[in-house]
Structures are given as C-alpha cells and as structure tokens.
FIMAR-673264 format. One record per residue (C-alpha): residue number from 1; residue in one letter; x, y, z. Coordinates in nm, 4 decimals. Example, Ala and Ser with C-alpha at 12.3 -4.5 7.8 and 13.67 -1.06 7.14 Angstrom:
// residues 2
PT     n   res         px         py         pz
PT     1     A     1.2300    -0.4500     0.7800
PT     2     S     1.3670    -0.1060     0.7140
// end
This chain:
// residues 520
PT     n   res         px         py         pz
PT     1     M     4.1400    -5.0497    -1.4671
PT     2     K     4.0245    -5.1101    -1.8215
PT     3     L     4.2387    -4.9722    -2.0968
PT     4     H     3.9944    -4.7027    -2.2051
PT     5     A     3.9850    -4.3337    -2.1312
PT     6     R     3.7785    -4.2537    -1.8244
PT     7     R     3.4177    -4.1485    -1.8824
PT     8     C     3.3922    -4.2991    -2.2270
PT     9     R     3.2730    -4.5992    -2.4219
PT    10     P     3.5157    -4.7559    -2.6739
PT    11     L     3.4178    -4.5825    -2.9945
PT    12     L     3.6034    -4.5778    -3.3234
PT    13     L     3.8522    -4.2935    -3.3581
PT    14     T     3.7010    -4.0156    -3.5658
PT    15     L     3.9507    -3.7600    -3.6792
PT    16     A     3.8663    -3.4098    -3.7871
PT    17     L     4.0714    -3.1145    -3.8904
PT    18     A     4.1340    -2.8767    -3.6029
PT    19     G     3.9653    -2.5983    -3.7924
PT    20     G     3.6700    -2.8161    -3.9009
PT    21     Q     3.6116    -3.0722    -4.1766
PT    22     L     3.7562    -2.9718    -4.5124
PT    23     P     3.7561    -3.1570    -4.8444
PT    24     A     4.0739    -3.3422    -4.9397
PT    25     Q     4.3346    -3.1129    -5.0930
PT    26     I     4.5383    -3.2594    -5.3755
PT    27     G     4.9095    -3.1835    -5.3410
PT    28     R     4.8924    -3.0867    -4.9761
PT    29     E     5.2139    -3.1674    -4.7849
PT    30     V     5.1477    -3.2171    -4.4169
PT    31     A     5.2519    -3.4744    -4.1579
PT    32     V     4.9176    -3.4740    -3.9741
PT    33     P     4.6333    -3.4256    -4.2242
PT    34     V     4.3626    -3.4433    -3.9565
PT    35     H     4.3663    -3.3615    -3.5857
PT    36     L     4.1569    -3.4584    -3.2885
PT    37     Q     3.8821    -3.2166    -3.2008
PT    38     D     3.8488    -3.1228    -2.8361
PT    39     G     3.6269    -3.3753    -2.6647
PT    40     Q     3.7393    -3.6702    -2.8753
PT    41     E     3.9999    -3.7576    -2.6127
PT    42     F     3.7009    -3.8822    -2.4068
PT    43     T     3.5357    -4.0859    -2.6845
PT    44     T     3.8440    -4.2597    -2.8188
PT    45     P     3.9680    -4.5981    -2.6926
PT    46     I     4.2910    -4.5346    -2.5096
PT    47     G     4.4889    -4.7623    -2.7411
PT    48     K     4.3869    -4.5534    -3.0409
PT    49     L     4.4454    -4.2329    -2.8467
PT    50     L     4.8024    -4.3390    -2.7654
PT    51     K     4.8600    -4.4385    -3.1272
PT    52     F     4.7503    -4.0963    -3.2426
PT    53     G     4.9761    -3.9409    -2.9789
PT    54     E     5.2654    -4.1390    -3.1255
PT    55     S     5.1840    -4.0026    -3.4720
PT    56     L     5.2164    -3.6485    -3.3316
PT    57     F     5.5450    -3.7369    -3.1587
PT    58     T     5.6943    -3.8771    -3.4808
PT    59     A     5.5388    -3.6243    -3.7217
PT    60     N     5.7757    -3.4233    -3.9427
PT    61     W     5.5949    -3.0898    -3.9327
PT    62     T     5.5781    -2.8739    -4.2434
PT    63     I     5.5171    -2.5080    -4.3107
PT    64     Q     5.1724    -2.5900    -4.4506
PT    65     E     5.0487    -2.7072    -4.1091
PT    66     G     5.2206    -2.4388    -3.9027
PT    67     G     5.5794    -2.5611    -3.8741
PT    68     G     5.8071    -2.2649    -3.7944
PT    69     R     5.7311    -1.9422    -3.6114
PT    70     P     5.8105    -1.6383    -3.8277
PT    71     L     5.7296    -1.3683    -3.5700
PT    72     T     5.7998    -1.5272    -3.2310
PT    73     K     6.0919    -1.6604    -3.0299
PT    74     G     6.1120    -1.9996    -2.8660
PT    75     T     5.9811    -1.8413    -2.5471
PT    76     G     5.6611    -1.7429    -2.7256
PT    77     N     5.7498    -1.3737    -2.7050
PT    78     P     5.7464    -1.1537    -3.0173
PT    79     L     6.0685    -1.1087    -3.2116
PT    80     A     6.2757    -0.8066    -3.1170
PT    81     D     6.2878    -0.7171    -3.4873
PT    82     A     5.9528    -0.7987    -3.6449
PT    83     G     6.0855    -0.6611    -3.9724
PT    84     S     6.3166    -0.9590    -4.0053
PT    85     P     6.0879    -1.2619    -3.9679
PT    86     L     6.2144    -1.6159    -3.9343
PT    87     L     6.1496    -1.7134    -4.2936
PT    88     F     6.3888    -1.8865    -4.5311
PT    89     P     6.6865    -1.8758    -4.4944
PT    90     R     6.6262    -1.7827    -4.1277
PT    91     N     6.3513    -2.0358    -4.0638
PT    92     F     6.5747    -2.2964    -3.8964
PT    93     N     6.8650    -2.2549    -3.6598
PT    94     R     7.0270    -2.5290    -3.4557
PT    95     I     7.0878    -2.3020    -3.1551
PT    96     S     6.7982    -2.0592    -3.1322
PT    97     A     6.5511    -2.2896    -3.3103
PT    98     P     6.3213    -2.3978    -3.4623
PT    99     D     6.5774    -2.6745    -3.4740
PT   100     M     6.3975    -2.9999    -3.5474
PT   101     N     6.1027    -3.1156    -3.7567
PT   102     S     5.9999    -3.3958    -3.5213
PT   103     C     6.0075    -3.4865    -3.1517
PT   104     A     6.1516    -3.8215    -3.2564
PT   105     G     6.4253    -3.6365    -3.4423
PT   106     C     6.5940    -3.5836    -3.1051
PT   107     H     6.4289    -3.8479    -2.8850
PT   108     N     6.5328    -4.1616    -3.0732
PT   109     K     6.8185    -4.3471    -2.8967
PT   110     P     6.7863    -4.6438    -2.9011
PT   111     I     6.4127    -4.6224    -2.9866
PT   112     V     6.1488    -4.3536    -3.0392
PT   113     G     6.1105    -4.1688    -2.7101
PT   114     G     6.4689    -4.2367    -2.6037
PT   115     G     6.7539    -3.9902    -2.5677
PT   116     G     6.9579    -3.8082    -2.8289
PT   117     E     7.3181    -3.7860    -2.9381
PT   118     F     7.5477    -3.4826    -2.9288
PT   119     G     7.4056    -3.3467    -3.2529
PT   120     T     7.0645    -3.3120    -3.0878
PT   121     L     7.1680    -3.1031    -2.7870
PT   122     V     6.9026    -2.8625    -2.6618
PT   123     F     7.0062    -2.4957    -2.6437
PT   124     V     6.7415    -2.3762    -2.4024
PT   125     L     6.8789    -2.0267    -2.3422
PT   126     G     6.9081    -1.9738    -2.7177
PT   127     Q     6.5305    -1.9596    -2.7456
PT   128     R     6.5317    -1.5955    -2.6356
PT   129     F     6.7045    -1.4880    -2.9592
PT   130     D     6.5301    -1.3896    -3.2799
PT   131     F     6.7985    -1.5872    -3.4598
PT   132     A     7.1462    -1.6970    -3.3582
PT   133     T     7.3132    -1.3624    -3.4110
PT   134     F     7.4428    -1.1066    -3.1651
PT   135     D     7.1611    -0.8649    -3.2312
PT   136     H     7.1946    -0.5933    -2.9678
PT   137     A     6.8192    -0.5966    -2.9211
PT   138     D     6.8639    -0.9313    -2.7474
PT   139     T     7.0446    -1.0081    -2.4250
PT   140     I     7.3709    -1.1922    -2.4777
PT   141     H     7.4295    -1.4637    -2.2209
PT   142     T     7.7120    -1.3600    -1.9864
PT   143     R     7.8343    -1.6498    -1.7784
PT   144     G     8.1017    -1.7145    -1.5251
PT   145     T     8.3946    -1.9481    -1.5798
PT   146     V     8.6733    -2.0698    -1.3567
PT   147     D     9.0157    -2.1600    -1.4908
PT   148     E     9.2420    -2.4328    -1.3506
PT   149     A     9.3988    -2.1837    -1.1112
PT   150     G     9.0578    -2.0999    -0.9653
PT   151     N     9.0352    -1.7540    -1.1250
PT   152     F     8.6852    -1.6341    -1.2058
PT   153     A     8.6076    -1.4535    -1.5285
PT   154     T     8.3095    -1.3838    -1.7516
PT   155     E     8.2557    -1.4535    -2.1153
PT   156     Q     7.9729    -1.4040    -2.3603
PT   157     T     7.8023    -1.6835    -2.5461
PT   158     I     7.4699    -1.7632    -2.7096
PT   159     A     7.3462    -2.0678    -2.5252
PT   160     N     7.4279    -2.3661    -2.3096
PT   161     G     7.4027    -2.7116    -2.4601
PT   162     R     7.1880    -2.9636    -2.2755
PT   163     K     7.1762    -3.3367    -2.3426
PT   164     T     6.8432    -3.4675    -2.4747
PT   165     V     6.7271    -3.7317    -2.2260
PT   166     A     6.4830    -4.0177    -2.2739
PT   167     M     6.1138    -3.9940    -2.1940
PT   168     S     6.1026    -4.3689    -2.1200
PT   169     G     5.9050    -4.4356    -1.8028
PT   170     S     5.8134    -4.0682    -1.7720
PT   171     G     5.4593    -4.1450    -1.6570
PT   172     F     5.5968    -4.3140    -1.3458
PT   173     I     5.8362    -4.0221    -1.2896
PT   174     E     5.5619    -3.7605    -1.3042
PT   175     A     5.3386    -3.9751    -1.0831
PT   176     L     5.6173    -3.9922    -0.8225
PT   177     A     5.6673    -3.6156    -0.8396
PT   178     R     5.2952    -3.5544    -0.7902
PT   179     E     5.2867    -3.7759    -0.4804
PT   180     I     5.5979    -3.6116    -0.3349
PT   181     T     5.4508    -3.2662    -0.3962
PT   182     T     5.1287    -3.3713    -0.2219
PT   183     D     5.3281    -3.5009     0.0760
PT   184     L     5.5403    -3.1859     0.1060
PT   185     R     5.2402    -2.9551     0.0874
PT   186     A     5.0590    -3.1556     0.3553
PT   187     L     5.3616    -3.1158     0.5834
PT   188     R     5.3787    -2.7446     0.5017
PT   189     D     5.0176    -2.6972     0.6053
PT   190     T     5.0883    -2.8285     0.9558
PT   191     I     5.3489    -2.5607     1.0381
PT   192     P     5.2187    -2.2819     1.2664
PT   193     A     5.3895    -1.9436     1.3053
PT   194     G     5.7167    -1.9676     1.4954
PT   195     S     5.7709    -2.3340     1.4105
PT   196     S     5.9430    -2.5520     1.1553
PT   197     A     5.9127    -2.9037     1.0175
PT   198     P     6.1320    -3.1414     0.8186
PT   199     L     6.0145    -3.2018     0.4629
PT   200     I     6.0434    -3.5744     0.4010
PT   201     S     5.8641    -3.7815     0.1393
PT   202     K     5.9373    -4.1390     0.0290
PT   203     G     6.2442    -4.1345     0.2532
PT   204     I     6.3900    -3.8304     0.0724
PT   205     S     6.4759    -3.5244     0.2781
PT   206     F     6.4061    -3.1867     0.1239
PT   207     G     6.5410    -2.9993     0.4238
PT   208     T     6.3405    -2.7940     0.6704
PT   209     L     6.0649    -2.5377     0.6157
PT   210     S     6.0155    -2.2735     0.8851
PT   211     R     5.7967    -1.9761     0.9781
PT   212     D     5.8912    -1.6797     1.1937
PT   213     L     5.6706    -1.5461     1.4711
PT   214     S     5.4832    -1.3267     1.2247
PT   215     G     5.4032    -1.6258     1.0087
PT   216     N     5.6420    -1.5387     0.7269
PT   217     W     5.7809    -1.8418     0.5473
PT   218     I     6.1532    -1.9190     0.5698
PT   219     T     6.2735    -2.1414     0.2862
PT   220     S     6.6491    -2.1116     0.3315
PT   221     G     6.6562    -2.4558     0.4925
PT   222     V     6.4749    -2.6270     0.2046
PT   223     T     6.6955    -2.8247    -0.0321
PT   224     G     6.6586    -2.9853    -0.3716
PT   225     L     6.3569    -2.7899    -0.4965
PT   226     P     6.3554    -2.5340    -0.7797
PT   227     P     6.3273    -2.1609    -0.7019
PT   228     Q     5.9724    -2.1432    -0.8364
PT   229     A     5.8668    -2.3879    -0.5665
PT   230     L     6.0146    -2.1719    -0.2901
PT   231     A     5.8737    -1.8313    -0.3849
PT   232     T     5.6563    -1.6816    -0.1122
PT   233     G     5.4541    -1.3660    -0.0747
PT   234     G     5.4104    -1.3426     0.2985
PT   235     P     5.2182    -1.5403     0.5638
PT   236     A     4.9134    -1.5911     0.3441
PT   237     S     5.1170    -1.7010     0.0403
PT   238     P     5.3194    -2.0107     0.1279
PT   239     P     5.5717    -2.1696    -0.1093
PT   240     T     5.4114    -2.4128    -0.3533
PT   241     L     5.6777    -2.6829    -0.2967
PT   242     I     5.5928    -2.8272    -0.6389
PT   243     L     5.8531    -3.0783    -0.7527
PT   244     Q     5.9595    -3.0287    -1.1145
PT   245     P     6.1033    -3.3580    -1.2440
PT   246     F     6.1766    -3.2678    -1.6065
PT   247     H     6.4568    -3.0804    -1.7834
PT   248     Q     6.8170    -3.0927    -1.6677
PT   249     V     6.7629    -2.8196    -1.4100
PT   250     G     6.4104    -2.9100    -1.2989
PT   251     N     6.2194    -2.6268    -1.4664
PT   252     V     5.9215    -2.8318    -1.5890
PT   253     I     5.6433    -2.9781    -1.3755
PT   254     S     5.4665    -3.2141    -1.6108
PT   255     I     5.4900    -3.4012    -1.9392
PT   256     R     5.2133    -3.1753    -2.0657
PT   257     Q     5.4085    -2.8578    -1.9861
PT   258     F     5.7177    -3.0141    -2.1440
PT   259     T     5.5105    -3.0928    -2.4553
PT   260     N     5.3583    -2.7461    -2.4916
PT   261     N     5.7018    -2.5895    -2.4479
PT   262     A     5.8800    -2.8201    -2.6892
PT   263     F     5.6322    -2.8056    -2.9756
PT   264     N     5.6554    -2.4265    -2.9835
PT   265     H     6.0289    -2.3981    -2.9190
PT   266     H     6.1626    -2.6752    -3.1392
PT   267     H     5.9019    -2.7008    -3.4169
PT   268     G     5.7101    -2.3745    -3.4161
PT   269     I     5.3845    -2.5619    -3.3513
PT   270     Q     5.1549    -2.3764    -3.1100
PT   271     S     4.8874    -2.5407    -2.8960
PT   272     T     4.5505    -2.3779    -2.8442
PT   273     E     4.5662    -2.4165    -2.4651
PT   274     R     4.8901    -2.2171    -2.4547
PT   275     F     4.8269    -1.9607    -2.7298
PT   276     G     4.4497    -1.9477    -2.7746
PT   277     V     4.1852    -2.0792    -3.0137
PT   278     N     4.1552    -1.9239    -3.3624
PT   279     T     4.4673    -1.7117    -3.3122
PT   280     D     4.7904    -1.6926    -3.5074
PT   281     P     5.0481    -1.5747    -3.2520
PT   282     D     5.3527    -1.6542    -3.4644
PT   283     G     5.2201    -1.4992    -3.7844
PT   284     D     5.2564    -1.8052    -4.0057
PT   285     G     4.8980    -1.7984    -4.1342
PT   286     V     4.7967    -2.1199    -3.9560
PT   287     M     4.5672    -2.1385    -3.6540
PT   288     N     4.4845    -2.4152    -3.4066
PT   289     E     4.8033    -2.6053    -3.4863
PT   290     L     4.7599    -2.8419    -3.1883
PT   291     T     4.4245    -2.8896    -3.0179
PT   292     R     4.3776    -2.9589    -2.6486
PT   293     A     4.2863    -3.3169    -2.7414
PT   294     D     4.6065    -3.3474    -2.9465
PT   295     V     4.8184    -3.2424    -2.6496
PT   296     T     4.6397    -3.4910    -2.4247
PT   297     A     4.7061    -3.7700    -2.6756
PT   298     V     5.0776    -3.7002    -2.7159
PT   299     T     5.1179    -3.6454    -2.3409
PT   300     L     4.9611    -3.9814    -2.2607
PT   301     F     5.1726    -4.1463    -2.5323
PT   302     Q     5.4839    -4.0292    -2.3490
PT   303     A     5.3433    -4.1191    -2.0067
PT   304     A     5.2698    -4.4720    -2.1276
PT   305     M     5.6168    -4.5374    -2.2686
PT   306     A     5.7812    -4.8582    -2.1515
PT   307     V     6.0228    -4.8402    -1.8605
PT   308     P     6.3931    -4.9251    -1.8980
PT   309     G     6.5280    -5.2431    -1.7440
PT   310     R     6.8409    -5.4590    -1.7193
PT   311     V     7.0401    -5.6474    -1.9828
PT   312     I     7.2809    -5.8987    -1.8277
PT   313     P     7.5396    -6.0677    -2.0542
PT   314     N     7.5742    -6.4442    -2.0280
PT   315     D     7.9510    -6.4309    -1.9751
PT   316     P     7.9958    -6.5395    -1.6095
PT   317     T     8.2948    -6.3074    -1.5668
PT   318     I     8.0849    -6.0050    -1.6619
PT   319     R     7.7927    -6.1227    -1.4478
PT   320     E     8.0238    -6.1503    -1.1487
PT   321     A     8.1547    -5.8002    -1.2193
PT   322     I     7.7977    -5.6641    -1.2372
PT   323     V     7.7171    -5.8099    -0.8969
PT   324     N     8.0359    -5.6605    -0.7532
PT   325     G     7.9696    -5.3280    -0.9260
PT   326     A     7.6198    -5.2999    -0.7786
PT   327     S     7.7672    -5.3556    -0.4328
PT   328     K     8.0449    -5.0984    -0.4824
PT   329     F     7.7969    -4.8490    -0.6315
PT   330     R     7.6154    -4.8586    -0.2991
PT   331     S     7.9238    -4.8646    -0.0778
PT   332     I     8.0814    -4.5468    -0.2192
PT   333     G     7.7588    -4.3487    -0.1693
PT   334     C     7.6238    -4.3266    -0.5251
PT   335     T     7.2842    -4.4506    -0.4082
PT   336     D     7.2532    -4.1585    -0.1658
PT   337     C     7.1257    -3.9587    -0.4645
PT   338     H     7.0786    -4.2257    -0.7308
PT   339     I     6.8274    -4.4093    -0.5111
PT   340     P     6.7656    -4.7445    -0.6824
PT   341     S     6.3869    -4.7346    -0.6377
PT   342     L     6.1144    -4.5107    -0.4982
PT   343     P     5.7686    -4.6276    -0.3883
PT   344     L     5.4641    -4.5161    -0.5875
PT   345     S     5.1223    -4.5632    -0.4298
PT   346     N     4.8811    -4.4911    -0.7149
PT   347     E     4.9021    -4.6654    -1.0515
PT   348     N     4.6495    -4.4315    -1.2154
PT   349     F     4.7998    -4.1498    -1.4208
PT   350     C     4.5358    -3.8860    -1.4851
PT   351     E     4.5833    -3.6004    -1.7250
PT   352     P     4.6116    -3.3076    -1.6612
PT   353     S     4.8425    -3.2801    -1.3623
PT   354     P     4.6853    -3.1094    -1.0596
PT   355     Y     4.9985    -2.8914    -1.0431
PT   356     N     5.0195    -2.7595    -1.4007
PT   357     P     5.1175    -2.3915    -1.4312
PT   358     A     4.9249    -2.1336    -1.6335
PT   359     G     4.9435    -2.1865    -2.0086
PT   360     N     4.8730    -2.5576    -1.9693
PT   361     L     4.5446    -2.7389    -1.9182
PT   362     R     4.4501    -2.7384    -1.5489
PT   363     L     4.1892    -2.9166    -1.3429
PT   364     S     4.0397    -2.5754    -1.2683
PT   365     D     3.9610    -2.5357    -1.6389
PT   366     G     3.6675    -2.7696    -1.5891
PT   367     V     3.7819    -3.0330    -1.8396
PT   368     P     3.7392    -3.3881    -1.7044
PT   369     P     4.0610    -3.5892    -1.6680
PT   370     V     4.1639    -3.8800    -1.8884
PT   371     C     4.3315    -4.1640    -1.6975
PT   372     I     4.5436    -4.4674    -1.7712
PT   373     D     4.6641    -4.7466    -1.5442
PT   374     L     5.0437    -4.7310    -1.5666
PT   375     T     5.0723    -5.0978    -1.4706
PT   376     D     4.8324    -5.2245    -1.7399
PT   377     N     5.0153    -5.4921    -1.9359
PT   378     R     4.8458    -5.3845    -2.2584
PT   379     L     5.0558    -5.0684    -2.2588
PT   380     P     5.4055    -5.0800    -2.4144
PT   381     K     5.6271    -5.3294    -2.2336
PT   382     P     5.7990    -5.3787    -2.0011
PT   383     R     5.5865    -5.2359    -1.7222
PT   384     L     5.6320    -5.1988    -1.3513
PT   385     K     5.3924    -5.3931    -1.1327
PT   386     S     5.2249    -5.3234    -0.8010
PT   387     K     5.3379    -5.5510    -0.5185
PT   388     G     5.1445    -5.5238    -0.1957
PT   389     G     4.9861    -5.2005    -0.3132
PT   390     V     5.3217    -5.0352    -0.3910
PT   391     I     5.5003    -4.9881    -0.7235
PT   392     Q     5.8791    -4.9696    -0.6906
PT   393     V     5.9963    -4.7222    -0.9563
PT   394     T     6.3539    -4.8293    -1.0291
PT   395     A     6.4744    -4.5016    -1.1806
PT   396     F     6.7926    -4.4487    -0.9696
PT   397     T     6.7157    -4.0891    -0.8714
PT   398     D     6.5981    -3.8784    -0.5791
PT   399     L     6.4339    -3.6212    -0.8122
PT   400     K     6.6251    -3.3453    -0.6307
PT   401     L     6.8448    -3.0624    -0.7547
PT   402     H     7.2113    -3.0902    -0.6573
PT   403     D     7.5344    -2.9014    -0.7159
PT   404     I     7.7578    -3.1609    -0.8826
PT   405     T     7.9933    -2.9426    -1.0867
PT   406     T     8.1525    -2.6853    -0.8550
PT   407     G     8.5284    -2.6634    -0.9031
PT   408     L     8.5518    -2.8430    -1.2378
PT   409     G     8.5672    -2.5469    -1.4754
PT   410     D     8.2616    -2.7018    -1.6353
PT   411     P     8.1737    -2.5086    -1.9522
PT   412     N     7.8077    -2.5186    -1.8569
PT   413     R     7.8542    -2.4263    -1.4933
PT   414     E     7.8090    -2.0716    -1.3649
PT   415     P     7.9743    -2.0985    -1.0223
PT   416     L     7.8520    -1.7703    -0.8767
PT   417     N     7.4853    -1.8429    -0.9410
PT   418     Q     7.2308    -2.0842    -0.8059
PT   419     N     6.9240    -2.1704    -1.0070
PT   420     A     6.6899    -1.8763    -1.0605
PT   421     P     6.3285    -1.8669    -1.1789
PT   422     A     6.2890    -1.9328    -1.5508
PT   423     G     6.2870    -1.6093    -1.7485
PT   424     S     6.4395    -1.3945    -1.4733
PT   425     P     6.7623    -1.1976    -1.5390
PT   426     A     6.9520    -1.4297    -1.3038
PT   427     F     6.8184    -1.7317    -1.4944
PT   428     F     7.0016    -1.6143    -1.8039
PT   429     A     7.3228    -1.5972    -1.6011
PT   430     G     7.3099    -1.9743    -1.5811
PT   431     N     7.2341    -2.2611    -1.3480
PT   432     G     7.4485    -2.4426    -1.0992
PT   433     M     7.2059    -2.7103    -0.9801
PT   434     F     7.1019    -3.0155    -1.1791
PT   435     L     6.8423    -3.2875    -1.1285
PT   436     T     6.9843    -3.6205    -1.0220
PT   437     R     7.0009    -3.8091    -1.3495
PT   438     K     6.7607    -4.0999    -1.3753
PT   439     L     7.0046    -4.3821    -1.4411
PT   440     W     6.7524    -4.6343    -1.5678
PT   441     G     6.8315    -4.6762    -1.9374
PT   442     I     7.1530    -4.4735    -1.9062
PT   443     A     7.3818    -4.7211    -2.0865
PT   444     N     7.2334    -4.6780    -2.4331
PT   445     Q     7.1664    -4.3041    -2.4140
PT   446     H     7.5044    -4.1795    -2.5336
PT   447     P     7.6542    -3.9234    -2.4801
PT   448     F     7.6571    -3.8465    -2.1067
PT   449     M     7.6307    -3.5738    -1.8408
PT   450     H     7.3961    -3.2754    -1.8549
PT   451     H     7.5990    -3.1174    -2.1356
PT   452     G     7.6318    -3.4374    -2.3398
PT   453     Q     8.0040    -3.3846    -2.3909
PT   454     F     8.1259    -3.7162    -2.2495
PT   455     T     8.1348    -4.0276    -2.4665
PT   456     T     8.1793    -4.2691    -2.1747
PT   457     M     8.0045    -4.3158    -1.8433
PT   458     R     8.3452    -4.3266    -1.6755
PT   459     Q     8.4071    -3.9671    -1.7823
PT   460     A     8.0729    -3.8677    -1.6321
PT   461     V     8.1542    -4.0414    -1.3038
PT   462     L     8.4901    -3.8641    -1.2837
PT   463     A     8.3213    -3.5297    -1.3548
PT   464     H     8.1106    -3.5462    -1.0398
PT   465     A     8.2103    -3.2726    -0.7948
PT   466     G     8.0373    -3.0371    -0.5532
PT   467     E     7.7980    -3.2426    -0.3410
PT   468     A     7.9118    -3.5584    -0.5222
PT   469     L     8.2843    -3.5060    -0.4629
PT   470     T     8.3033    -3.7605    -0.1801
PT   471     S     8.1605    -4.0366    -0.3987
PT   472     R     8.3849    -3.9482    -0.6891
PT   473     T     8.6895    -3.9532    -0.4629
PT   474     A     8.5798    -4.2911    -0.3280
PT   475     F     8.5464    -4.4208    -0.6839
PT   476     Q     8.8952    -4.3028    -0.7669
PT   477     A     9.0294    -4.4833    -0.4590
PT   478     L     8.8814    -4.8178    -0.5648
PT   479     A     9.0929    -5.0903    -0.7176
PT   480     P     9.0771    -5.0982    -1.0991
PT   481     Y     8.8613    -5.4139    -1.0939
PT   482     D     8.6053    -5.2483    -0.8662
PT   483     Q     8.5966    -4.9341    -1.0816
PT   484     N     8.5454    -5.1475    -1.3907
PT   485     S     8.2769    -5.3468    -1.2111
PT   486     I     8.0772    -5.0282    -1.1461
PT   487     I     8.0973    -4.9470    -1.5155
PT   488     E     7.9730    -5.2976    -1.6013
PT   489     F     7.6855    -5.2494    -1.3581
PT   490     L     7.5933    -4.9187    -1.5229
PT   491     K     7.6182    -5.0823    -1.8662
PT   492     S     7.3407    -5.3188    -1.7638
PT   493     L     7.0895    -5.0331    -1.7222
PT   494     Q     6.9335    -5.0141    -2.0663
PT   495     I     6.6281    -4.9132    -2.2657
PT   496     F     6.4939    -5.2215    -2.4414
PT   497     T     6.4622    -5.2195    -2.8190
PT   498     N     6.2090    -5.5029    -2.8033
PT   499     Q     5.9030    -5.5258    -2.5790
PT   500     P     5.9882    -5.7966    -2.3259
PT   501     G     5.7554    -5.9029    -2.0505
PT   502     S     6.0480    -5.9135    -1.8094
PT   503     L     6.2430    -5.6200    -1.6683
PT   504     C     6.5643    -5.8219    -1.6673
PT   505     E     6.6889    -6.0276    -1.9606
PT   506     D     7.0086    -6.1740    -2.1002
PT   507     E     7.1860    -6.0646    -2.4155
PT   508     N     6.9641    -6.2971    -2.6212
PT   509     G     6.6417    -6.1446    -2.4928
PT   510     E     6.5598    -6.4294    -2.2542
PT   511     A     6.3967    -6.3355    -1.9236
PT   512     I     6.6223    -6.3926    -1.6209
PT   513     D     6.6494    -6.2971    -1.2560
PT   514     C     6.8901    -6.0100    -1.2050
PT   515     P     7.1968    -6.1525    -1.0303
PT   516     D     7.2829    -5.8518    -0.8150
PT   517     G     6.9663    -5.8152    -0.6118
PT   518     I     6.8657    -5.4951    -0.7918
PT   519     D     6.5750    -5.6496    -0.9764
PT   520     P     6.2986    -5.4255    -1.1094
// end
C-alpha cells in the first residue's frame, strides 16, 4: 500500500486556521498557529499528515488557542460552581487538571510517545472535581482498603494515581483489538436461545457467553472484558463484546477516543467532533480548538509510532542469563497472560475505528476513512512485518482484564468492587481489574505497575497477586540466579531511542538475532 492517505493524490499540505484564514497577528502566542480544515486529511500526503499530527502531540498549548477549560471539568461536564471558574490561580491542578501543556509532557520516556515518570501520573478520577478541593458539591472518592490483618475499612481521597504508559506500537494494539472484537461478535451471533458458546479469538479465551430459553443474554461466564462490553438490554440487545485495549483498566476503545478524552482532560483543548462546531463549551472564548482533521492526524501519528524491540548486551554472561530468563518466564506461567505474540491478519489501519463510541468520529458519520499500512517501512522504525500473511505482534499481553492485586493492601485497589461502567457511581468506588500490561518496551518506562509506585521491575513482579499469585509464588521459589535471569530478560524489552531497521540489536545499535528464541 502506498504511503498516502486513501482516496487522495499527494498534494502539498495547505494549512488553514480552524475558524478560517486570518491575517498574521503580531505578538500572538500559540503553539499551533494554523490547523487542518476538515477534508484536508484526504488531500495531504500521509507523511505530512503524520508530521502535523506530531506537531499537535508535542504542542505546548496556550490560553490564546484554547488551553484550559474555565467552566468545565475533565469529564466535559459543567463545573458544580460556575461562579468560581478555573482561571488563574485555579487554571492548573496536578490532580484534577488541566495538568499538562503538552501530550509529550507526560509521554516522553525514553522518546516522544513513550511512558512517563512518577511526576506525570494520571489522576483519572480527579477529573470530576471543579478543582482539587473537597467542595461538597462534588462527590469525594470513598474507597476500600485492607490492612495487613485483612480488616476492611473505607477512607476518602481525591483520586487514584495511574502510571502513564507508552503509545509505542499502539496502531498494532488497536488493530488486534478490532480483530478480536470482530471474532467475538461473530461467535455471539451464532448463539441461539437456550445455548452457549466459548468466546475464543487468537487463542485467547474470554469465557463463555450464554442465552436462556427466552433468549436473554447471560454474561456471567464471560471473562476479561470491560463492563461496557457486557451490558445487555434483553434478547434483542446483545452485549457489544467490544475490547477496550487502552487505559490501565480498559475503559478506552480506540486511539481516537483516547485522544479526544486526553486533549480535553489534560489540556482543556476541545475537539469539534466531541463538543460541536462553532461552540465554546468550556467558556474560554475560543471555538473549534481541534478540527476533525486535526484529530485524525494526531491519531494516525500515534498509530504509526515505532514498535518496541530488544536490546541485548554483548556480555556473554548477561546474554546467557537472558536466554535462561526467557525460559523461566515461560515455565512459571507468566506467558499465560503476557503472551509473547498475537497474530494480526490485516496490516491496514483505517481511521476511524468501526467500534468508536458516541462523541468520536464513526463510520456511520459518512466521513471516508483514512488508512495507513502499519508494516510500511517508510513509517517510523522499527516495524513489524507480515510473514505468510500474518503479523506477529510481540506485545506480551492478552489484552484482557485481570485481578492481580487482591490481598496486597494495594493503595489503588478497591477489593469489594469489580470494574464498573465509566461514570457510574460504582466506577467512582474504584476498580479491581487491570489490563495485562504490554511488556514490550517495559524496561525503559520507569516507574512500574499500574500505580507507578515501584522503581524496579522486581517490585512489580513481587506485587502480583489475585489471578497472578501462582506465578508470583513460583518466581519466589526460583533460585536467585533464575530470578535474576528473568529480570535480565525483562530488561531487554526496550523502546528504541534510534530508528533501527532491526527489532533486536546489541548495546551498540548493531542488528543481531535474539538469542532466546523470542525474536520479533
């Protein structure tokens, strides 16, 4: 597939202000002086489109172009107290946000688009506050805790910190999720009343979906999917079974949804597809802060990011340990969830997703898709390749939700609650299920775990409990050399800071064959 947007000839990129062409303004302080107009995503060479998307991802937004949201919360809802707008000195707040001027302000380890350190934790539940105060007009987050003796208690807090994870390889991740969703829905549609069927895609079991004799859907046997995917309204309204591969607790379906959410929450920048054209929902005096074409550009920029790979030191002792560690990682059951690779059938990533929720561009909106070939070597390197019509996505995940914290007294674990639909009262009581972390690139995305409170991967391994308790116990029973070998294996999973053609290289950047048989 040629590296141009579908349906278009390679024309020069013509930029125009979202609100129309205006003369240059002396003294204007903005990060993005001109925006794409809707429709230009189809007439722009894909290389230029991705470059513009990168400029949006790295932009440090200012108040003159709509940065901040004086009259709305991070959820997009109006402030509880409109008489106290989020203007200086209330315009920024690390917990309830806006909390960052740029996407790259958090996603930058070790390169733009990577993860973030502890200082860039995401406080998702804090977005429901006007500002980080205990204003009684807002709902204070009451969560459950368990002490070392196993006693349950409740406490009140503002938010729950979540580690900022890398977007590297996210196009392949969303493409996998789309194919799995398609598979699960096809299986669902074969189930008659009074029957059941196992939900299996790409070798991953998502449990069993059933129907009673009246045709009502029974989802209690389905595992690993978010609550939104299991909601049903009777025989004629089956569960959507849509896999949601983004956010720590799997609450986001697509890169586009993630982008629309994040620009509003973290920067106070509203997109027209979410908030409307020629409207000013946050009361900052700026309209059309991100066009539909803008969102397509920055979404495709993230989808096209290079995938992580392997860095293998030249020291033969460490190489031997890596080989041993890969073997032990399998033998103690870590690969039951951290599946080394999943097969992807279609290399074309078309935007928008066919499964986008309301508030995001959908195929039903009548806007033609823009597509890229994820394997095209002209995109940022390294890239995965198709072999025999299949792309092995070496992300070390099953894209399922799991309970991995029960019994640890985890400060971000609410042991009496399972995940609830976003925005529901139970959602604000906390989540107990987390997406299996994609381990590709894990070694240089410090800190670790969903809360980002561990400085070493060993701490994260030892914090696995719940469904992962057996593997953690097996790790603890290993000889010290074998434990250390697993750590060395994990240390080899890195995001590259250069753009190598190979997915496995030595410490000097030379392409090599991975010595442990786990070769992307």
